[in-house]
VEXLO-885106 format. One record per residue (C-alpha): residue number from 1; residue in one letter; z, y, x. Coordinates in steps of 0.25 Angstrom, whole numbers, plus 5000, padded with zeros to 4 digits. Each point is the difference from the previous one (the first is absolute). Layout:
// VEXLO-885106
<atom pos="NUM" code="a" zz="Z" yy="Y" xx="X"/>
...
END
This chain:
// VEXLO-885106
<atom pos="1" code="m" zz="4917" yy="5593" xx="4988"/>
<atom pos="2" code="t" zz="4990" yy="5006" xx="4990"/>
<atom pos="3" code="i" zz="4992" yy="4990" xx="4991"/>
<atom pos="4" code="c" zz="4990" yy="5002" xx="4988"/>
<atom pos="5" code="v" zz="4999" yy="4991" xx="4988"/>
<atom pos="6" code="r" zz="4991" yy="4999" xx="4988"/>
<atom pos="7" code="c" zz="5007" yy="4994" xx="4988"/>
<atom pos="8" code="y" zz="4994" yy="4997" xx="4986"/>
<atom pos="9" code="i" zz="5010" yy="4999" xx="4989"/>
<atom pos="10" code="s" zz="4997" yy="4993" xx="4987"/>
<atom pos="11" code="g" zz="5006" yy="4999" xx="4987"/>
<atom pos="12" code="t" zz="5004" yy="5012" xx="4990"/>
<atom pos="13" code="v" zz="4999" yy="5010" xx="5011"/>
<atom pos="14" code="q" zz="4991" yy="5011" xx="4994"/>
<atom pos="15" code="g" zz="5005" yy="5010" xx="4990"/>
<atom pos="16" code="v" zz="5015" yy="4997" xx="5004"/>
<atom pos="17" code="f" zz="5001" yy="5011" xx="5011"/>
<atom pos="18" code="f" zz="4998" yy="4990" xx="5011"/>
<atom pos="19" code="r" zz="4992" yy="5009" xx="5009"/>
<atom pos="20" code="a" zz="5010" yy="5012" xx="4998"/>
<atom pos="21" code="s" zz="5012" yy="4991" xx="5003"/>
<atom pos="22" code="t" zz="4993" yy="4994" xx="5012"/>
<atom pos="23" code="l" zz="4997" yy="5014" xx="5005"/>
<atom pos="24" code="e" zz="5015" yy="5003" xx="4999"/>
<atom pos="25" code="q" zz="5004" yy="4987" xx="5007"/>
<atom pos="26" code="a" zz="4990" yy="5002" xx="5011"/>
<atom pos="27" code="q" zz="5005" yy="5015" xx="5002"/>
<atom pos="28" code="m" zz="5014" yy="4995" xx="5001"/>
<atom pos="29" code="l" zz="4996" yy="4990" xx="5011"/>
<atom pos="30" code="g" zz="4992" yy="5010" xx="5008"/>
<atom pos="31" code="l" zz="4987" yy="4992" xx="4998"/>
<atom pos="32" code="s" zz="4985" yy="5005" xx="5000"/>
<atom pos="33" code="g" zz="4989" yy="4995" xx="4991"/>
<atom pos="34" code="h" zz="4996" yy="5000" xx="4985"/>
<atom pos="35" code="a" zz="5002" yy="4992" xx="4987"/>
<atom pos="36" code="k" zz="4988" yy="5000" xx="4990"/>
<atom pos="37" code="n" zz="4996" yy="4992" xx="4987"/>
<atom pos="38" code="m" zz="4989" yy="4990" xx="5001"/>
<atom pos="39" code="g" zz="4990" yy="4998" xx="4990"/>
<atom pos="40" code="d" zz="5005" yy="4985" xx="4998"/>
<atom pos="41" code="g" zz="5014" yy="5005" xx="4996"/>
<atom pos="42" code="r" zz="5007" yy="4998" xx="5013"/>
<atom pos="43" code="v" zz="5006" yy="5011" xx="5009"/>
<atom pos="44" code="e" zz="4996" yy="5001" xx="5015"/>
<atom pos="45" code="v" zz="5010" yy="5005" xx="5009"/>
<atom pos="46" code="v" zz="4996" yy="5003" xx="5015"/>
<atom pos="47" code="a" zz="5013" yy="5004" xx="5008"/>
<atom pos="48" code="c" zz="5002" yy="5003" xx="5015"/>
<atom pos="49" code="g" zz="5013" yy="5002" xx="5007"/>
<atom pos="50" code="d" zz="5012" yy="4993" xx="5007"/>
<atom pos="51" code="e" zz="5000" yy="4985" xx="4998"/>
<atom pos="52" code="v" zz="5014" yy="5000" xx="4993"/>
<atom pos="53" code="c" zz="4996" yy="5011" xx="4990"/>
<atom pos="54" code="i" zz="4987" yy="4992" xx="4997"/>
<atom pos="55" code="e" zz="5008" yy="4988" xx="4997"/>
<atom pos="56" code="a" zz="5009" yy="5008" xx="4991"/>
<atom pos="57" code="l" zz="4988" yy="5005" xx="4992"/>
<atom pos="58" code="q" zz="4994" yy="4986" xx="4999"/>
<atom pos="59" code="r" zz="5014" yy="4996" xx="4994"/>
<atom pos="60" code="w" zz="4999" yy="5011" xx="4990"/>
<atom pos="61" code="l" zz="4986" yy="4997" xx="4996"/>
<atom pos="62" code="k" zz="5004" yy="4987" xx="4995"/>
<atom pos="63" code="r" zz="5009" yy="5006" xx="4990"/>
<atom pos="64" code="g" zz="4994" yy="5014" xx="4997"/>
<atom pos="65" code="p" zz="5005" yy="5010" xx="4991"/>
<atom pos="66" code="p" zz="5008" yy="4996" xx="4987"/>
<atom pos="67" code="n" zz="4988" yy="4999" xx="4991"/>
<atom pos="68" code="a" zz="4991" yy="4992" xx="5009"/>
<atom pos="69" code="k" zz="4999" yy="4985" xx="5000"/>
<atom pos="70" code="v" zz="4995" yy="4996" xx="5013"/>
<atom pos="71" code="t" zz="4994" yy="4986" xx="5001"/>
<atom pos="72" code="d" zz="4994" yy="5000" xx="5014"/>
<atom pos="73" code="v" zz="5000" yy="5008" xx="5013"/>
<atom pos="74" code="e" zz="4990" yy="4997" xx="5010"/>
<atom pos="75" code="c" zz="5001" yy="5007" xx="5013"/>
<atom pos="76" code="t" zz="4993" yy="4999" xx="5013"/>
<atom pos="77" code="v" zz="5002" yy="5008" xx="5013"/>
<atom pos="78" code="i" zz="4988" yy="5009" xx="5003"/>
<atom pos="79" code="q" zz="4995" yy="5008" xx="5012"/>
<atom pos="80" code="p" zz="5006" yy="5014" xx="4999"/>
<atom pos="81" code="e" zz="4992" yy="5009" xx="4992"/>
<atom pos="82" code="e" zz="4998" yy="5015" xx="5001"/>
<atom pos="83" code="m" zz="5011" yy="5004" xx="4990"/>
<atom pos="84" code="p" zz="5004" yy="5014" xx="4995"/>
<atom pos="85" code="r" zz="5014" yy="5003" xx="5004"/>
<atom pos="86" code="g" zz="5009" yy="4995" xx="4989"/>
<atom pos="87" code="f" zz="4997" yy="4992" xx="4988"/>
<atom pos="88" code="v" zz="4990" yy="5003" xx="4989"/>
<atom pos="89" code="m" zz="4996" yy="4995" xx="4986"/>
<atom pos="90" code="r" zz="4985" yy="4998" xx="4998"/>
END
């Protein structure tokens, strides 16, 4: 079953390759969507794909790459968006 989520990740998540690392994880899981830096210091991740793969990405987002210090991850299920094929950084 395909689902989409929007997640906001807080903590030390900008300037530590969080978006690039999320891109790699999402591509390995076969997800579509994007990761982008927010003006308030958070990272937004929108991902669509198989429910099991989405859950795996959400678990990874709670850790992030080695230099990240994730303090909070808020994810909500959203209606499928018009997504480019694959995963991109914005």
